[in-house]
C-alpha positions in Angstrom: 193.2 168.4 104.7 189.8 168.9 103.1 189.6 169.9 99.4 186.5 170.9 97.4 186.7 170.8 93.6 184.0 172.8 91.9 183.6 172.2 88.2 180.8 172.0 85.6 182.5 169.1 83.8 183.4 165.8 85.5 183.1 162.0 84.7 181.2 160.2 83.5 181.6 162.9 80.9 184.8 162.6 78.9 187.1 165.4 77.9 190.2 167.2 79.0 189.0 168.9 82.2 187.0 165.8 83.2 190.0 163.5 82.9 192.4 166.0 84.5 190.3 167.0 87.5 189.2 163.4 88.3 192.8 162.3 88.2 193.9 165.1 90.6 191.0 164.3 92.9 192.0 160.6 93.1 195.6 161.5 93.7 194.7 163.9 96.5 192.7 161.1 98.2 195.7 158.7 97.9 197.9 161.3 99.5 195.5 161.2 102.5 193.4 164.2 101.9 189.6 164.3 101.8 188.1 165.5 98.5 184.5 166.5 97.8 183.5 167.3 94.2 180.6 169.4 93.3 179.7 169.2 89.6 176.8 169.3 87.1 174.7 166.3 86.1 176.5 164.9 83.1 175.2 166.3 79.8 178.2 167.6 77.9 178.6 167.8 74.9 175.3 166.2 73.9 173.1 168.7 75.7 171.0 165.9 77.3 171.3 164.3 80.7 173.1 161.0 80.6 171.0 157.8 81.4 170.5 157.4 85.1 170.8 161.2 85.8 167.4 162.4 84.4 165.5 162.3 87.7 166.0 164.4 90.8 167.8 167.6 91.6 171.1 165.9 92.6 172.8 162.6 92.8 175.6 161.5 95.1 178.3 159.0 94.0 181.6 157.6 95.1 184.1 157.6 92.2 187.4 155.9 93.1 187.3 157.1 96.7 186.2 160.6 95.8 182.8 161.9 97.0 181.0 163.4 94.1 177.7 165.3 94.0 176.1 165.9 90.5 173.5 168.7 90.8 170.9 170.0 88.4 171.5 172.5 85.6 169.7 173.5 82.4 170.9 171.1 79.6 170.5 172.2 76.0 171.9 171.0 72.7 171.4 174.6 71.3 174.6 176.5 70.6 173.2 180.1 70.5 174.8 182.3 73.1 171.5 182.8 75.0 171.2 179.1 75.6 174.9 178.6 76.5 174.6 181.4 79.1 171.4 179.8 80.4 173.3 176.5 80.8 176.2 178.2 82.6 174.2 180.3 84.9 171.8 177.6 85.9 174.8 175.6 87.3 176.2 178.8 88.9 173.0 179.1 90.9 172.3 175.4 91.6 175.9 174.8 92.7 175.7 177.8 95.1 172.5 176.5 96.5 173.3 172.8 96.9 176.9 173.6 97.9 175.8 175.8 100.7 174.0 172.9 102.4 175.9 169.8 101.1 179.5 170.7 101.2 181.7 170.4 104.3 184.0 172.9 105.8 187.2 172.9 103.7 190.8 174.2 103.5 191.0 174.6 99.7 188.3 175.2 97.1 189.6 174.7 93.6 187.3 175.9 90.8 187.7 175.2 87.1 187.4 178.0 84.5 185.9 178.0 82.0 183.1 178.7 82.6 184.4 181.8 84.3 181.0 182.6 85.8 181.5 179.8 88.2 184.0 181.9 90.2 180.9 183.7 91.7 179.8 180.4 93.2 183.4 179.6 94.3 183.7 183.0 96.0 180.5 182.4 97.9 181.2 178.8 98.9 184.9 179.5 99.8 183.8 182.1 102.3 181.0 180.2 104.0 183.1 177.0 104.1 186.3 178.7 105.3 188.3 177.7 102.3 191.0 179.4 100.3 189.8 179.9 96.7 192.1 178.5 93.9 191.0 179.5 90.4 192.3 177.0 87.8 192.4 178.6 84.4 192.5 176.1 81.5 191.4 178.6 78.9 191.7 182.4 78.9 188.2 183.9 78.7 187.0 186.1 77.2 190.2 186.2 75.0 189.5 182.7 73.5 185.9 183.4 72.7 186.8 186.7 71.1 189.6 185.2 69.0 187.3 182.4 67.7 184.6 185.0 66.8 182.2 183.7 69.4 181.9 186.9 71.4 181.7 189.9 69.1 179.6 192.4 71.0 181.9 195.1 72.5 179.8 195.7 75.6 179.9 192.0 76.4 183.6 191.8 75.9 184.1 194.7 78.3 181.8 193.1 80.8 183.7 189.8 80.5 187.1 191.4 81.0 185.8 193.2 84.1 184.4 189.9 85.5 187.7 188.2 84.7 189.6 190.8 86.7 187.2 190.4 89.7 187.5 186.6 89.6 191.3 186.9 89.8 191.1 189.5 92.6 189.1 187.3 94.9 191.3 184.2 94.5 194.0 183.3 96.9 195.9 181.6 94.1 195.5 181.3 90.3 196.7 178.2 88.6 197.2 178.1 84.8 197.4 175.0 82.6 200.0 176.4 80.2 203.0 178.8 80.3 201.1 181.2 78.0 198.1 181.4 80.4 200.4 181.9 83.4 202.4 184.6 81.6 199.2 186.4 80.5 197.8 186.5 84.0 201.1 187.5 85.6 201.6 190.3 83.1 198.2 191.8 83.7 197.9 191.0 87.5 201.5 191.1 88.8 200.4 191.2 92.4 198.5 187.8 92.3 200.3 184.5 92.9 200.1 182.3 89.8 201.2 178.7 89.5 201.7 176.4 86.5 199.5 173.4 87.0 200.3 171.5 83.7 198.3 168.8 82.1 199.9 165.3 81.7 199.1 161.6 81.6 198.3 158.9 84.1 201.3 156.6 83.5 199.9 153.8 85.7 196.7 153.7 83.7 198.5 153.6 80.4 200.8 150.8 81.7 197.8 148.8 82.9 195.9 149.1 79.6 198.9 148.7 77.3 198.6 145.0 76.9 194.9 145.2 76.4 195.6 147.8 73.7 197.9 145.5 71.9 195.3 142.7 72.0 192.7 144.9 70.1 195.2 146.0 67.5 194.0 144.9 64.1 196.4 145.2 61.1 194.7 142.7 58.9 193.6 145.4 56.4 197.0 147.1 56.4 195.4 150.6 56.7 197.2 153.7 57.8 194.9 155.2 60.3 195.1 158.8 61.5 193.0 159.1 64.7 191.4 162.0 66.3 189.6 161.9 69.7 188.1 164.9 71.3 185.6 167.7 71.0 184.5 168.5 67.5 184.4 172.2 68.1 185.4 175.7 66.9 188.9 175.7 68.5 190.0 172.5 66.7 190.1 173.7 63.0 188.6 170.5 61.9 187.2 171.8 58.6 190.8 172.0 57.3 191.3 168.4 58.4 188.4 167.3 56.2 190.0 169.4 53.4 193.3 167.5 53.9 191.5 164.2 53.8 190.0 165.3 50.5 193.5 165.9 49.1 194.5 162.3 50.1 191.3 160.6 48.8 193.2 158.8 46.1 195.5 157.0 48.6 193.1 154.1 49.5 194.9 152.8 52.6 194.9 156.2 54.4 191.9 156.6 56.7 190.9 159.4 59.1 188.9 158.2 62.2 187.1 160.8 64.3 185.9 160.0 67.8 183.8 162.4 69.9 181.0 165.0 69.7 180.6 168.7 69.7 179.1 171.8 68.1 180.7 171.3 64.7 180.0 167.6 64.4 177.1 167.9 61.9 179.0 170.5 59.9 182.0 168.4 59.3 180.0 165.3 58.7 178.0 167.2 56.0 181.2 168.4 54.5 182.6 164.9 54.3 179.4 163.7 52.7 179.2 166.4 50.2 182.8 165.6 49.1 181.9 161.9 49.0 184.9 161.0 51.1 185.3 157.3 51.7 188.5 157.9 53.8 186.8 159.6 56.7 184.8 157.8 59.4 183.0 159.2 62.3 183.0 156.6 65.1 180.9 158.3 67.7 181.4 158.8 71.4 183.7 156.6 73.5 184.8 156.5 77.1 188.3 157.7 78.1 189.4 154.2 78.7 188.0 153.0 75.3 189.9 155.8 73.6 193.2 154.8 75.2 192.7 151.2 73.9 191.6 152.4 70.5 194.8 154.5 70.2 196.7 151.3 69.7 194.8 150.7 66.5 196.0 153.9 65.0 199.2 154.7 63.2 199.3 158.4 64.0 197.5 160.8 66.3 196.0 164.1 65.1 196.1 167.2 67.2 194.5 170.2 65.3 194.0 173.7 66.6 192.3 176.7 64.9 194.5 179.4 63.4 194.5 182.1 66.1 197.5 183.5 68.0 195.8 182.9 71.3 196.0 179.1 70.8 199.7 179.3 70.4 199.8 179.0 74.1 197.7 175.8 74.2 198.8 172.4 75.4 196.1 170.0 74.2 195.7 167.1 76.6 195.2 164.7 73.8 198.8 165.4 72.7 200.2 164.0 75.9 197.9 160.9 75.7 198.9 160.2 72.1 202.6 160.4 73.1 201.9 158.1 76.1 200.4 155.6 73.6 203.6 155.7 71.6 202.0 157.4 68.5 203.6 159.9 66.3 201.9 163.3 66.5 200.4 165.2 63.6 200.2 168.7 65.1 198.3 171.3 63.0 198.5 174.4 65.2 199.9 177.9 65.6 203.6 177.8 66.4 203.9 177.9 70.2 203.9 175.7 73.3 202.6 172.6 71.6 204.9 172.8 68.7 207.8 173.4 71.0 207.0 170.3 73.0 206.8 168.2 69.9 210.1 169.6 68.7 211.9 169.1 72.0 210.5 165.5 72.2 211.1 164.8 68.5 207.7 163.1 68.7 206.0 164.1 65.4 205.4 166.6 62.7 204.2 170.2 63.2 202.5 172.1 60.4 200.8 175.5 60.4 197.3 175.6 61.6 194.4 175.2 59.1 196.7 174.4 56.2 195.2 171.4 54.4 198.1 171.1 52.0 200.7 171.0 54.8 198.7 168.5 56.8 198.2 166.2 53.8 201.9 166.4 53.1 202.7 165.4 56.7 200.3 162.5 56.6 202.0 161.3 53.3 205.4 161.6 54.9 204.4 159.3 57.8 202.5 157.0 55.6 205.6 156.3 53.5 208.0 155.9 56.5 206.5 153.4 59.0 209.9 153.0 60.7 210.0 156.8 61.4 206.5 156.5 62.8 207.7 154.0 65.4 210.7 156.0 66.3 208.8 159.3 66.8 206.2 157.4 68.9 208.9 155.9 71.1 210.5 159.4 71.5 207.1 160.8 72.6 206.5 158.1 75.1 209.9 158.6 76.8 209.3 162.4 76.9 205.9 162.3 78.7 207.2 159.8 81.2 210.0 162.2 82.1 208.2 165.5 82.0 204.4 165.1 82.2 203.6 162.4 84.8 200.4 163.4 86.5 201.6 161.8 89.7 204.6 164.1 90.0 202.5 167.1 88.8 200.0 166.5 91.7 202.7 166.0 94.3 204.5 169.2 93.2 201.2 171.1 93.5 200.5 169.9 97.0 204.1 170.8 98.0 203.6 174.3 96.6 200.4 174.7 98.6 202.3 173.6 101.8 205.2 176.0 101.0 202.7 178.9 100.7 201.1 178.0 103.9 197.7 177.2 102.3 197.7 173.6 103.6 199.5 171.9 106.5 200.9 168.5 107.3 
């Protein structure tokens, strides 16, 4: 069968959708299906085209057996809503144009949301390519933007909700990344088929990199390193993490290492500098593989989320990867799906979102009990192997599509 994956975010960018979708594409190819990815020229989160992608309107590549076309969009480092919308809609238009002429006929067109606007392109391309449109929702928009204070104009909120309803109505299937997303969509649109397409980890990749990770592990300084890798953005509640680091500044062997980039990077760096924190280091951007290796130099993995009820339904992808690396989790988040997973797995410590005192206390607890750290890490590793193997997740998804008559043997 022929699959098209339409997404604004894809490797060589790093991030949750990039890793998840490239993994799914590769697994579909291994199952014997043909996959064509249409995506933007890599620019996220820096706002500038990556080296090698500056020239031309598109660039073809073969990534692990998957045909990928990176096409032009308007890149910008500016965070104001006008420039963000310009970035989104430029890809909506360019993807529709290039996809019309470049993409083959297909059976399934899976489109990633956010950005929700891309469903317009998916609707157009699915019809001219004869494909069934599958809308994969990894964040509920506009609810998330409203909850984080990023979309305050009432008329815009109303327009976004109307557009969301239209996007669901033209989809043959809606997939949600978490149970909370799936429930929200089912409650509001009971006549639409919805499927839980959960995140997970690539067990084979972790196994192949494990020994390399052990080789780079450096304990010579006997530091207790709390690591964070991901977007430095509004949804992560990172200001409270810097505040927690400030509460722990007198414990010299506790260090916070941040890897990644995002809209709040300069803000939290400035905050750390103003507080004169020597226990916080910003390590810059690293590839996904490099992050997996670096995890083996950490003592605990940090998974922070902002204090909003909407994020109670989140399942951060970094949580699964930290568990796969055998690290205890420090989860600072609203009580919900992520805290339930950590509790069921007995894989770490959950504290309320954006509570510096509670987070600092959890770090002290793990710092004082290294044996408990190892046990919690081992528990998490076993749990993701049993419940969040991307190989099984992809196979179950294809089986569901066959069951619903959307693809055939």
